[in-house]
C-alpha positions as CSV (number, residue, x, y, z in Angstrom):
1,M,-11.0,-10.3,18.6
2,S,-10.4,-8.8,15.2
3,H,-7.6,-9.8,12.9
4,L,-5.8,-6.6,13.5
5,Q,-5.9,-7.0,17.2
6,S,-4.7,-10.6,17.0
7,L,-1.6,-9.1,15.4
8,M,-0.7,-6.8,18.2
9,G,2.2,-7.6,20.5
10,D,2.5,-6.7,24.2
11,G,2.4,-3.0,24.8
12,E,1.6,-2.4,21.0
13,H,-1.3,-0.1,20.2
14,V,-2.7,1.5,17.0
15,M,-1.8,5.2,16.4
16,V,-3.6,5.6,13.0
17,S,-5.1,3.3,10.4
18,A,-5.9,4.2,6.8
19,R,-7.3,3.0,3.5
20,R,-7.0,4.0,0.0
21,H,-9.2,7.0,-1.0
22,P,-12.7,6.0,-2.4
23,L,-11.7,7.8,-5.6
24,F,-9.2,5.0,-6.1
25,L,-11.9,2.4,-5.7
26,I,-14.3,4.4,-8.1
27,G,-11.6,4.5,-10.7
28,H,-11.0,0.8,-10.6
29,L,-14.7,-0.1,-10.6
30,A,-16.0,2.3,-13.3
31,L,-15.2,0.1,-16.4
32,Y,-16.5,-3.1,-14.9
33,V,-19.7,-1.6,-13.6
34,I,-20.3,0.3,-17.0
35,G,-19.6,-2.9,-19.0
36,G,-22.0,-4.8,-16.8
37,L,-24.8,-2.2,-17.2
38,V,-24.2,-2.0,-21.0
39,L,-24.6,-5.7,-21.3
40,I,-27.8,-5.7,-19.3
41,G,-29.2,-2.8,-21.3
42,V,-28.4,-4.4,-24.6
43,G,-30.0,-7.7,-23.4
44,V,-33.2,-5.9,-22.4
45,G,-33.3,-3.9,-25.5
46,I,-32.9,-7.1,-27.6
47,W,-35.8,-8.7,-25.5
48,T,-38.2,-5.9,-25.9
49,A,-37.6,-4.4,-29.2
50,T,-36.4,-7.1,-31.6
51,N,-37.5,-10.4,-32.9
52,L,-34.2,-12.2,-31.9
53,P,-34.8,-15.2,-29.6
54,I,-35.0,-14.6,-26.0
55,I,-31.9,-16.7,-25.4
56,V,-29.7,-14.0,-26.9
57,A,-30.9,-11.6,-24.4
58,A,-30.5,-14.1,-21.6
59,I,-26.9,-14.8,-22.6
60,L,-26.0,-11.0,-22.6
61,C,-27.6,-10.6,-19.2
62,V,-25.7,-13.6,-17.8
63,A,-22.6,-12.3,-19.4
64,S,-23.0,-9.1,-17.5
65,L,-22.4,-10.8,-14.3
66,I,-18.8,-11.3,-15.1
67,P,-17.7,-7.6,-15.0
68,L,-20.0,-7.2,-12.0
69,A,-18.4,-10.1,-10.2
70,F,-15.0,-8.5,-10.9
71,A,-16.3,-5.2,-9.5
72,A,-17.4,-7.0,-6.3
73,V,-14.0,-8.6,-5.9
74,R,-12.3,-5.3,-6.4
75,F,-14.7,-3.6,-3.7
76,M,-14.0,-6.4,-1.2
77,A,-10.2,-6.1,-1.8
78,W,-10.3,-2.4,-1.2
79,R,-12.6,-2.9,2.0
80,N,-10.1,-5.5,3.4
81,E,-6.9,-3.5,2.7
82,V,-5.8,-1.4,5.6
83,Y,-2.6,0.3,6.6
84,V,-1.8,0.7,10.2
85,V,0.8,2.6,12.2
86,T,1.4,1.3,15.6
87,N,4.0,2.5,18.3
88,F,6.3,-0.3,16.9
89,R,5.8,-0.8,13.3
90,I,3.9,0.0,10.0
91,I,1.4,-2.9,9.0
92,Q,-0.2,-3.5,5.7
93,I,-3.0,-6.0,5.7
94,E,-4.7,-7.2,2.5
95,G,-6.6,-10.2,1.1
96,I,-10.3,-11.5,0.9
97,L,-10.2,-15.3,1.6
98,S,-6.6,-15.5,2.4
99,R,-4.6,-12.8,4.3
100,R,-1.3,-11.2,3.5
101,V,0.4,-9.2,6.2
102,F,3.4,-7.2,5.7
103,D,5.1,-5.0,8.2
104,S,8.1,-2.8,8.6
105,S,9.7,-1.9,11.9
106,L,9.7,1.8,12.8
107,E,13.5,1.4,13.7
108,M,14.2,0.5,10.1
109,V,12.4,3.4,8.5
110,N,15.1,5.8,6.9
111,D,12.8,8.0,4.7
112,I,9.2,8.8,4.1
113,L,8.3,10.5,0.9
114,L,4.8,12.1,0.5
115,T,3.6,13.3,-3.0
116,Q,0.3,14.7,-3.9
117,S,-1.2,15.6,-7.3
118,L,-3.5,18.7,-7.8
119,I,-6.6,16.4,-7.6
120,G,-5.0,14.7,-4.6
121,R,-4.7,17.9,-2.8
122,M,-8.4,18.8,-3.5
123,F,-9.7,15.4,-2.4
124,N,-7.0,14.8,0.4
125,Y,-5.3,11.8,-0.9
126,G,-1.6,11.0,-1.9
127,T,1.2,8.5,-2.3
128,V,3.3,7.6,0.8
129,E,6.7,5.8,0.1
130,I,8.3,4.3,3.1
131,I,11.9,3.4,2.6
132,T,13.7,1.2,5.0
133,G,17.3,0.0,5.4
134,S,17.0,-2.8,2.8
135,D,16.3,-2.9,-0.9
136,I,13.1,-4.7,-0.6
137,G,11.9,-2.7,2.5
138,L,9.9,-0.1,0.6
139,N,6.2,0.4,0.7
140,K,4.5,2.5,-1.9
141,L,1.1,3.3,-0.7
142,D,-0.9,4.8,-3.5
143,A,-3.9,7.0,-3.2
144,L,-3.9,6.9,0.6
145,K,-6.6,8.8,2.3
146,D,-5.4,11.7,4.6
147,P,-1.6,11.0,3.9
148,F,-0.3,13.8,6.1
149,A,-1.9,12.3,9.2
150,F,-0.3,8.9,8.3
151,K,3.0,10.4,7.8
152,R,2.8,12.3,11.0
153,A,1.9,9.2,13.0
154,I,5.0,7.5,11.6
155,V,7.2,10.4,12.6
156,D,5.6,10.7,16.1
157,A,5.9,6.9,16.6
158,R,9.6,7.0,15.6
159,N,10.3,9.9,17.9
160,M,8.7,7.9,20.8
161,L,11.1,5.2,20.1
162,S,13.9,7.6,19.9
163,D,13.0,9.0,23.4
164,H,13.0,5.4,24.8
165,G,16.4,4.6,23.5
166,H,15.5,2.3,20.5
167,A,16.6,4.4,17.5
168,P,20.3,3.5,17.7
169,V,19.4,0.1,16.4
170,V,19.0,1.7,13.0
171,D,22.3,3.3,13.2
172,D,24.0,0.0,14.2
173,R,22.5,-1.9,11.3
174,Q,23.4,0.8,9.0
175,S,27.0,0.8,10.1
176,Q,27.1,-2.9,9.7
177,L,25.7,-2.7,6.0
178,L,28.1,0.0,5.2
179,A,31.1,-2.0,6.5
180,S,29.9,-5.0,4.5
181,L,29.6,-2.9,1.5
182,Q,33.1,-1.6,2.0
183,D,34.4,-5.2,2.0
184,L,32.6,-6.1,-1.2
185,H,34.1,-3.1,-2.8
186,S,37.6,-3.8,-1.5
187,S,37.4,-7.4,-2.7
188,G,36.5,-6.2,-6.3
189,L,33.0,-7.7,-6.3
190,L,31.6,-4.2,-6.7
191,T,32.6,-1.6,-9.2
192,D,33.3,2.0,-8.1
193,A,30.0,3.1,-9.6
194,E,28.0,0.3,-7.9
195,Y,29.6,1.0,-4.5
196,E,28.9,4.6,-4.8
197,I,25.2,4.1,-5.7
198,K,24.7,1.5,-2.8
199,R,26.6,3.6,-0.4
200,S,24.4,6.6,-1.2
201,R,21.3,4.6,-0.6
202,L,22.5,3.4,2.8
203,S,23.7,6.8,3.9
204,G,20.5,8.6,3.0
205,G,19.1,11.0,5.7
206,R,16.4,9.8,8.1
207,T,13.3,11.5,8.4
208,G,12.6,12.6,11.9
């Protein structure tokens, strides 16, 4: 059983899974790989073309292993990082030796923002921001491959929940938060400006 399968609940299934685009990986590996190759090249050049002790060349070649090791770690982190939309939630899994799993219930998703640069449109990647009903419930997924399919899967899954009568949970929680916010404002713990800002966040339209 895979790690992802072990996270699935009863009746839960994967609708789409995605990773960051390979261009994201290349951009983060380029300097490490180039640095390692330069050190190897200098070391070999010293060994073959100068009268310096071979120990100098050996030190440079060994030093090249440091940036190459960082590149290998970056690659493993990219390979193990996956974003999944199920019929119940959005799951983010990352980590190499240890694993970190963060998930957001679809019922708590208020807004989905997708942005693409010109290069992102050319190579089919973009940033997906998932905003939930709490301040900490925001996932910013940068350089996500095929972001439109990922967003579409979230919308479809939320519509399925709505069809089965689960969507009102979001509205109930939002009403409770607005009522609590009103109490804080009435008691003087929030200024008018702070109250309006927080109320606007909580009252934001939901993406359907």
